[in-house]
N, C-alpha and C positions, 0 to 999 in steps of 0.2 A: 790030644784033641786034634781033630781034623777040621781045619778052618779054611773057608773060602774067602779070599781077599779080592774084592772088585776094585779095579784101578791099581793094580799091583806094581805098575811102573811109575806112578806119580811120586811126588815128594813125600807124602805121608805113607802111601801104600808100600813103596819100596822098603822103607825103614820098618814098617810093621811086619812085612814078610821076613826080613832079615832077623828081626828080634824073635819072631815066633820060631823060626828054624833053629836059632841058637839055643832056644830053651826047650827044644825037643818036640815041638808041635809039628804035625804034618800039614803042609800048606798047599793049597791049590790056588794059584794066582790067575785072575782073569786079565788078559792083555788084549789090546785093541787090534793089533795086526801081527802077521807072522814075523815081521821084522823085529818085534819086541819079544819074540818067543825064544829067548836065549837060555843058556844053562845058568841057573841062579841058585841051585840047591833045592828047588822045589818044583812041583808039577805046575805047568802053565797051560792054560787053555785060551785059544783065540776066540774072542767074542766081542763084537763092537756093540756097546750099549745103545748106540743110536738106532740099531736095528732089532734089539732084543726087547720088544715092546709088549710081549705077551708072556704070561706065566709059563706057557709051554716052551718058550725059548730058554728058560732057566732051569726047569725041572730036571732035565737029564744031567745037569752039572751039580745037583744037590744031593745025589745019592751018596750016602755015607758021610755027609757033612754034619758036623756038630754045631758049628757057629758060622755066621757070615759077618764080615767086616766090609762095609761099603765106603770106600775112600774116593770114589769117582767124582769128578767135578770139572766143569769147563767155565771159563770166565764169560764168554760172550758168543753169540751166534755168528757163524761163519760158514763158508762152504764145507769145512771139515768138521764142524762141531755145532751142536744144537742144545741149548740149555734146557729147553722144555723136554726134549727126548731123554736126555741123560739124567737130569735132576728130578723130573716128575714122572714121566711115562715109564721109562725103563726101571727106575727105582721102585715105583709102585708095582710093576710086574714082578720084580725080584722079591719084594716083600710078600706079595700074595703067593708066590711060588713057595716061599719058605713056610708059610702057614699050611699049604697043601702038603708039603713034603715032610712036615713035622720038625723042621729046623726052628726051634723056639728062640734061640739066642741070636739077636741081630744088633750089631753096633753100627750106627750110621753117622757119618760125618756131614754136618750141616755147616752153618757159618754164623759168626757172631752177629746178633741183632736182627736176624731175619724174622723172628717172632714179633718184633716191635715195629719194624718198617721194612718196606720192600721198594727201594728207589730204582731198582733195575730188574731186568729179566733174570739176572743171576740170583738175587735174593728172593724174588717172587717164586721162582721155580724150586729153589731150595726149600722154601717154606711149604710149598705144596707137597714136596717129597716127605717132609717131616710129618705133615698131617696124614698122609697116606699110611705111614708106618704106625702112628699113634692110634689109628682107627682099628688096628688088628690086634687080636689076642695073642701077642708074642711077648717074649722077654726082651723088649727093646730098650736100647740106650742111645740117646741122641747126643752127640758131642758137637758143640758149637764153638770152635776155636777162633781166636782173633788171628791176626796175621802170624803164620807159623814160620819161624826161622830156625836154621840149623847149619851144620857143615855142608850137607847137600844144598845145591842152589837151583832154584827154578822160580819163575815168576817174580814176585816181590822180593824174595830173598836174593835173587840175582841182581835185580834192579838196584837195591840198596848198595851192593858192592860196586856196581858199575858207577853209580853216582859218586861214591866215595873216592873214585880214582880221578875225578875231574878237578882241575886246579881252581875252578869257580863252580860253586854249587848252584845249579838252577833250581830255585825254590818255587814249587808250584803253589799257586794261590788256592784258597778255599779247601784246605785239607784239614781233616779232623785229627784228633789224637788217636794213638794206637796203643793197646796193651799187648805188645808182641809176646808170643808164647813160644817156648823152645820145643823143638821137634822131639827131643828126648823125653820131655815131660808128657807130651801128647801120646807117644808110643807106650810109655809106662802106664798111661791111663787105659789104653786098649787092653793091655795085659791084665790089669786089675779087674776089668769087667768081664774078661773071659773066664775068670774063676767061677765055678758053678755056684759058689755061695754068695756071690756079689749081688747087690741090689739091681733091679731092673725097672722098666717103665719110668724112666727118669730122663730129663733133658738138662744138660749141664753146660755152663759157659766156661771155656778154658781160656784164661787170660793171665798175662804176666802181672808182676807186682807193681808196675809203674806205668803211668800214662806218659807217652812220649810223642813229640811232633816228628814228622818225617825228617826234618832237618836235624833233629837231635839223634835220630837213629843213624842217619848217614854219617854224622859227625863221630858217633861212637865207632862205627865201622872204620872210618878213616884213621882214627887214633889207633885202633887195633892193627891196622895195616902198617902202622909206623910212619904215617905222613902227617905233616903239620896241618892245623886247621885251615880250611879253604875259605876264601871270601864268598859271600852270599849274594846272589843276584835274584831278586824277586821278579818272576816272569809276569808280564802283563796278561790279563785274562785271555785276550785274543790269541796270544802265542801259545798259552796252555791248551786252548781249544783246538788250535791247529795241530799241535803235537798229538793230542788224543785222536783227531781225525786221521792223521797219518798212520797211527797205530791201527785204526779201523781198516784203512786201506791195505796195510800189510796183512791183516787177518784175512781179508778177502782173497789174498794171494796164497793163503794157507799157512802163514807164519803165526806165531803165538806171542806177540809182544805184550808185556804186562800193562803198558799204557794204552788203554782203549776207553771208549765212552762209558762202558759199564764200570770200569775201574774208577773213572772220574766221579760217577754218581755215588759209588760205594764209599770212596775215600773221603768224600765231602762230609759224610756223617761220622766218619771215623770207625773204629772197632774197639770199643771199650765195654766192659761188662763187670759182673760181680763173680769172682772166682771162689767165693767163700764156701758155697755148697760143694764144689769140686774138691777143695782143700780138705774140708771136714770129713767128707765121705771117703776119699782115697788116701788121705795122709800125705799126698804129694805136695811138697813146697815148691811152687814154680820159681824157676831161676829168672833173675833179671838178665837183660841182654849183656850188661857189663860183666856180670858174674860168669855167664857162659863163655864169653869171649876170653876172659882172663884164664879160664881153664883150658882153652884151646888156642894156643898161640898161632898167629898167622904164618903160613908157609909161603915159599916162593910161588907155589901153584896158585895160592889165593891171590897174590899180587898180579900174576899173569892173567888170571881170569878177570879180575877187576879192570885191568888195563885194556883187555881185549873186548870188553862188554860192548862198548859203543863203537869200537872199530868194526865189529861184525856187521851191524846194519849198514855202515858206510860201505863195506866191501860188497854187500849184496844189493846195494843201490848202484855202485859204480860199475860193477862187472856187467849186469844186464844193460845198463846205459851204454857202456862201451861197445858191446856186441851189437845191440839193436841200432844205435846211431851209426856205427860203421856200415851196417847193411843199408840203412836209409841213405846215407851220403853216397854210397857206391851206386845206388839206383837213381840218384837225383843229380845233385851238383857235381859230384865226382865221377859221374858215369863216363864222360869223355876221357878224363885222365886215366881211368881204369882200362878203357879200351886201348888207349895209347900205350900203357904199360904192357898189356898183354901182347899187342902187336910187336913190341920191341923184343919179345921172346920168340917171335915167329909163329904165334898162334893163328894168325890170319883170320879166316872166317869164323873161327871158334872164339875169337876175342870177346864179342858181345855176350854170347851164351855163357861163357866162363865167368864173366863179371857178374851176370845176373845170378848164376848158380851160387857163386861165392857169397853174394849179398844175402840171398835167401838163407843160406846155411848160417851166416852170422846172426841174422834175426832169430832164427830158430834156436840157436844156442842161447842167446840172451833171454828169450821167452822161457826156455827150460830152466835156466838158473833163477829167474824171477819167481816161478811157481814152485812153492815149497815141496810138494810131493815129487817133483822131477828135478829138484835142484842138484842132487848128487849126479844124476845122469848128465845134466847140463854142464856141470863143472868138468866131468871127464871128457865130454864132447868138446868143450872149449880147449882143453889141453891137447886132445888129439888133433883138432883142427889147426891149432897154433903150430904144432910140430909139423903138420902136413904143409902148411904155408911156408914154414921155415926151410924144410928140406927141399920142397919143390922150387922155392925161390932161390935157394943156394945153387941148385942145379941150373936154373934158367938165367938168373941174374946175379952171379956171385959178386959183382961190383957193388951191390947195395950194402954189403957188409962194410964197405969203406966210405959210405956216405956220411957227411958231417952230422946229420940229424939222427943217424943210427936207426933206420927203419927196421932192420933185422935185429939189432942189439936190443931194442925195446921190447921185442917179443919175449925175451928171457925173463925179465921181472914180471911180465904179465902171466907167464906160465907159473912162476913161483907164487903169485897172488892166488891163483886157482888152487894150488896145493894148500895154502894157508886157509882158504875158504873151506876146503874139504876137512881140514883138521878141526875147525871150530863149528862145523855145521850142526852137530847134534845139540839138541836143546836140553836133554837130561839123560 
């Protein structure tokens, strides 16, 4: 079977593609950008769903396709993502294109509870996409999973591991219960419904066998990682709201933090449902979180990831702050000292222009690191600029290597921190 998978690099989509390939299916994966267009054992096509809003945008990619699996989803509107375009407009265009192209089988991933309430643009647009699909004469299957967890980590699955690494668990107020579902069970469901003899025109809730609080989920992960239970600190409501707003700010800069305003609205109602139809129809017995983790012992890589999870945002706050503030200080309160330093090297009339140029370069590097689409370029620019300062400074003022405060020596750990940031930059 030749299957088109939309959102092929996401948490669910990547696993669906891998499983399909392993079972002999021919896979065409839709990826968002050329950067995602790597060798994965299947054909990949670059198409940004936010721009594919007409059936004509999809029709060329449906030639020879037997089934479509739509795994695409975004949490919240940002400069890089738009819930309405991805969940509603592009999805509706895809479904209509399937009808025109004769691709009858469409498996569409929605979300738990969107048919009952839509507290945010995430669930409202997901629900609109569901309705667009159900209105067509297709063999559609709508899957509404709860929070999906597995060995791959992204979004909530990554957040739980990061929280598990903290010595004190910051407990968020007003969070509902979750029936987390395992990624393996979700992927097996897709394979079940790709069978030509399976039922269609059905919407199913995919939920685990137990209702857990967020604190219980984090505690389970902490025990899996081999760490003693953490003490619990219930955050005041205003602190929680501030953290969600900071997540929104990070999203405006192109990052994808799981803690954002939409997440707060969705998590308040929780993600619980009735998996009985799913179980009776497919025969899949959903694993509990504890069962899954018991079968997949934690590795040192898991512990590294958990420990680095909250170090990453700290790094990407500190580095832009360091570069931008260095430039601002050089242009303001430290301008005179900068000129004096340059004059001591014999720069003469070039002292002031050199200080200004260096300050502007510092600010530019900081801005590049802060903006997610250019962060990698900014990190390399920071390394290059640091080495330039170090080499030029060694030639002009070698005595600074012997200063008690180590102005040159401190450049070395700064460079190393840039390499660490490069190593943990990717989100999935």
